[in-house]
N, C-alpha and C positions, 0 to 999 in steps of 0.2 A: 504493498499500500504504498510504502515511501511517506511523502511528506505529509499525505493525509490521513496518519493512521490515529490521530488524536480526533478525528474526526468520525469516528467509527458509529456514534449513537446515533448520528445524525444520516451517514450515509450507508448502513447497512441495509436501510428498506426504500430511501429513497435518493434521487440524484443532489448534486449540489444543486445550493441556491443559484439563482439565474443573475445574469452581472448587475449592475447597477444603472441606474438611470439620475437625471439632475436631482442636484440638492434643492429643496423647496428655499425658496427666497425669504428674504429675512434675515437682521441681524442678531449675532450673536456673541458671547463673551469666550473668550480663549483662555482656558485653565491650563494649570499644568500638573502630572502626577510626579512627586517627588518619591525616593526612599528615604524618609524621614519622620518625623513626629507629626502628629495630626491630633485632632478632635475626634477620633474615632471611638463611636460605642457600638458594642454587638448587642444591644439590645432587640429582641426579636419582639414580633408582633402576631397577634392573631388576626385572620382575616373575617370581614365582616359576614353576618348570616347571607347567604343565599350568593357569595362570592366566589370568584376561580381566579384570584389574581396573578397568579404564577402559573408556569407549566403542570407543577406537580402540586397544586395548591397553597402551599404556605413555604416560608423559607426553609423547613428541615425537609420538603421534598417528600410528604408521606404520602401525596396522591390521595390522601383522606378527606373528603367534605361531610362533616358530623351535620351539617344544614342542607343538605341536600335529601330529596325524596325522589328518585329516577322511578320510571313505571315500572310496576312489576308483570303488567300485562304486555300483549303486543302492542306497541305504540305506532301511532299514524306519523309519517313524515313528512315534512314540508321544506322548501328551499326558503331563509327567510333573509339569505343575503347573499350576493356575489361580489367578490372584491375584482373592480377593473385591474387587470393586469398584462403586461407586456412579454412575461416569462413565456418560452416556449413549452416550460414544464412545469407548471405554477404550482407551490406548495405554501399552504397556510396553515396555521394553528389557531385556536382559541382560547384567549384568555378573557375573564370578564372581571371588571370591579362592581363597587356599587352605583355608579354612573355611567359606564361604558361595557362597550363587547369591541373587544379588538382581534383582528385577523392578520397574523404576522408571517412572514415567510419571505418570498420573492419579493412582496412589497408591504405595506402595510395600510388596510382598512382599520378606521376607528368609528364606532356607531353609537349614537345614543342609546342607552341602553331602555330609555322608556319611550322616547320616539320614534327609534329604530332608522333614523335618519345617519347619512354618514357626515361626520364631524371633521375628519381629517384622512386623507388620502394620499399615498406616495406610491409609488412603482420601484423607489430604491430598498434593494434587497434589506428587509430587518431580519437578522438571525435571532436575534434573542428579545423578549420583552418582556415588560411585568410591570404593574401597577403598585407604587408604595403605599403604605398606610395612610396617606393624605391624601390618595388620591392619583399624584404626580403619574405618570406615563415613563418609565425608562428604557431605552432601546439601546441596542446595538445594533448598528446599521452601516452598511458600507456609503463611503463619503467621497469616492469619487467616479467618473464619467471613462466610458471606452477604455476599460484596462481589463485585461483578462486575470489579475492577480489584485482588487483593489481595496485600499486600507480601509479600516472600520473605528468607528467613533462611540463612544456612549455618549447619547443625545438623550436629554428630558425634556418634557413637555409638559407644563401646569396645568393643573385639573382645573376644570371649568372652562377654560377656553383654548386648552392644547395647544398655544403657543410654546415654540421653543424656547428654553429658559437657559440651558448649558449644553455645550459639547466639547468633550476630552478625547483627544485620540488614545486608541487602544493600544497603536503599535504592532498589531497582528491583523490580516484579514481572516480569522478563523476564529471567533469568539468558542467556548464551548458552553459554560454555566453560568447561570446568575443567580443571584439571591440579592434582596433587598431588604435591611433594616429600616430604622424609625429615620436614621441618621444619613447611612453610607448606601453605596451602591457595589457588589461583589462581582465581577465578571472575570472569569478563567479564561486564559488563552490557549492557542494551539501548542506552545513552547513549557506549557507546563505551569506558568507563572499567574499566581492569583493578584489581580488590579482591585485596588479599593478606592473609592472618590466620594469624598464629600462633597454634593451637587453645590451647597449653598457659598461653599469657599473656595473649590477647587482644589484642596488638600487631599493627599492620598499617601498609600503605602505600597509594595509589594511583596508579597507573600510566596510559598510553593503550592501549588496544586489547580488544576485546570478546573474541577469543579465543585463548588462550594455549595454549603448549607449552613442553616444557621437554626439555634434552638436554647433558649431561655439565654440569651446573652453569650452563647459560646459559639465560637465560629468552628467550622471544620470543613476539611477540603479533599477531595480524591483525587488520583492521579498525578501524585507529584512525581518529577523523574525520578528520582532517588529514594525517595521516602513513601511512597504508594498512598496510603491513607495518613492524613495530620489533623491534629486537634491544638487549636491555638488556645492562651491565656485570656481568659477575659481582660479587659482592663476598664479602672475606675479612676476618677479624681487625676492627681497631677501625673499620674505616668501615662496616662494618654496622650499629657502636651511631651513629655521628657524621652519617654522609648522610641527606638526605631522599630516602629510595627510590631506587631505582638509576637510573642515566642513561642516555639513550641512545646506543647505538655507533652503528648507522645505522637510517633511514628508508626506503622506497620509493617515497613518495608515493602518490597513489591513480590516476595515469594508466595504468598498467599493469594495473588490476584491472578485469574486466567483471562488472557487477551487485553482487551481495551475496554477499559471502566465506562459503565454507564453512572449517569448523578447517583450519588448516596442517599439514602434517608436516614435520618435520625429521630428514633422514637424508643420510648421505656427503657432508656438505659443501653440503646444498641446502635452500632452504627451497621446500617446494613446496605448491602449493594450487588447488583449483576453486573455480568459482562458479556462480550462478544468473542468468540474466538472460532476461526473455521473449522476448528479440531473440537471446539466444544467449549460454550462460553459456561460461565457458573454463577453459584450466588453465593454470598461469604458474609459473617458477620463478628463484628468486635463489641467489644465492652467500651462505650461512648465516654466512661469518665478515665479508665485504664489504659485501651488500646489492646488490652489482652483480647487472644483470638478467642471466640467462642467456639466456632464450629465453620464447616467449609474449608476450602471453595467445593459445592456441591453441584456438579455438572448436569446440567437439565437438557441442552441442546447448544446450537449454535450460537442464538443468540436470547440472551437470558434478560428479561426487563427487569431492574430492581423494584423490589415489590412494594404494592400499596400496602400501609401497615395500617392495622388497628387493633390496641392492644396487644398480645403476643402472636398474632397472625399475621403473616405476609401473604400477599395473593400477586403471583407473577404471571406473566405472558411470555412463551416462550416459543422462538423460531427454529424448527428440526428440519433434517433431510433435503440440506442444500436449500432452506427457506421455503420450500415447497408445502410444508406441515407444520404443525405446532400442537402445543400443551397449554393449559390453564391450570394452575397449580397451587393450591393453598399449603402454606407451611407453617408448622409450630414453630415459631422465632426462638423458641428456649433450648431447641434440640437441631433444628435445620431439615425436620423429616415429615415427610408427606402426611396432610390428612385428606384433602380430596383431589383428584387430579381426572382431566378431559381432555382425552384426544381430539386434535380437530385435522380436516384436512387442508388448511387454509393457516398461513403466517400471522401467529398471534402476538400482538405488541400492546402498547400503553394501558396496564391495568389503572385502572381509578374504580375507587371504593365509596358509598355512604355507610351508613351505620347498620342497613341490612342486605344490601345490594352491590356486586361486582359487575363492572360493565369493561368488556375489552375491545379493542379493533382487532381486526383482520385484513389481510390482502390476501386474494385467490390468485395464484399463479398457475396460467395454463401455457405450456410452449405455443410460442408464436402467437399467442392472444392478449390483448390488453388487459391489465391487471383490473380486477373488479374487487369490491370489499365486502366486509362484516362486519357488523357490530351484534355483540352477543352481552346478554343479561345474565347473573346468574345469584341464588342466592348464597349469599356470600358461606352461610353457616355450615350447610350440606351439601354445596356445589349444586344442586338443581337447577337446570336450564330454564331459565324464566321465559326469554323469546331470543329469537335470532333473526336480525334484519340486513337485506342484502342491499348494497349501494351498485351503482352502475360503476363509478370509479371507485380506486381505493384509497382509502381515508387517510389523513396525515396526523389527526390529534383529537382527544376528545376531553371534554368539561362537563361536570356534572352541576347543575346550576337550580337549585329551586327543585321544582317537577320535571324536570328537561335533562335529556341528553343533548348535549350540542356536540356536533361532527363536521369537521372540516373535510372536504375533499377535493382536491386540486381549489380551485379559488372559490367554490361554494361552499356556504354555510347549512347545514342541515340540522333541524330541530325534532327531535325524537320525542314525543307526549302523547 
């Protein structure tokens, strides 16, 4: 895979995002990212009821929305939005705040959640996006035209008017993971560097790890080149100003990880993540306080999604048989053992969960044919299949919001309700 190896979570199923378009007009300030002292705080936050403000719901990447109640009976499907795009192979992913619904990927389209009207649209590739606790939209987007390898910047948009308020060069064209706290935005890059920025001051620092996660004031990161997974110290008071970035509490090394890491989830005292590898991806767990290896890596298939976590259970979706088939598996996170599993004849990915329902997406691959899609819901306790919905195109991402399942497939956003 060469230089693209750290992109595995996004390119195992989808193609690389399309080229950049023109930057929207408007003035913005220039900010600098330093390796040095900062006012950083690691206070996490809890999303408001009915929202899905990050790709895996919260800064800890649990993919669990306790406020959602997706349908338990076969739903009706309707297209509720279409993102205008010039990309030859459009890709979009849904995120939802209390005020907005955003689709980002080959471009970005933001809709008013109440009126359903577009309030911001751009064809510039927006590889990562998330809403902060104050409603600000933070993005990692490309910022150059007519380039096969354009640079990327972290760009923020003020809530209420979605006007660009800051822009910080990222120093890479391949951002990997994003987490957002009350005061900072954390973006991991393709060289395994984690960049943190305070949007209000432009001050920031760098650490190791391409895939960040936050829980209860603690910063974690996965896919550090030499250290594997990393936990960092919390910083309060004067040491926020005097210290040069956070110190490492523990590292796992790289021996326990098979292949290319997916985003980690931090829940109930565990650091859990899945991985992709042609010879077999895996899921592995560490103690979140000490970094002690708990169990795994447990091989399940080629592409093993990081589990969606509720209590001591994790729910993963797996691509097997050269990504022509898959598994959906419920795991006991204390032991790593299987509670229940479902074998499917499509590539399963993107597990998301509510209090009682698990939903996964799937890509149906047939030789020489355009991929089509599946969305399947399970009773998360028993593994009973509640319903399966077919799509004409392969899906990109899922979000459980209130009583609906939102699914993007190319530039179209579907509502299953």
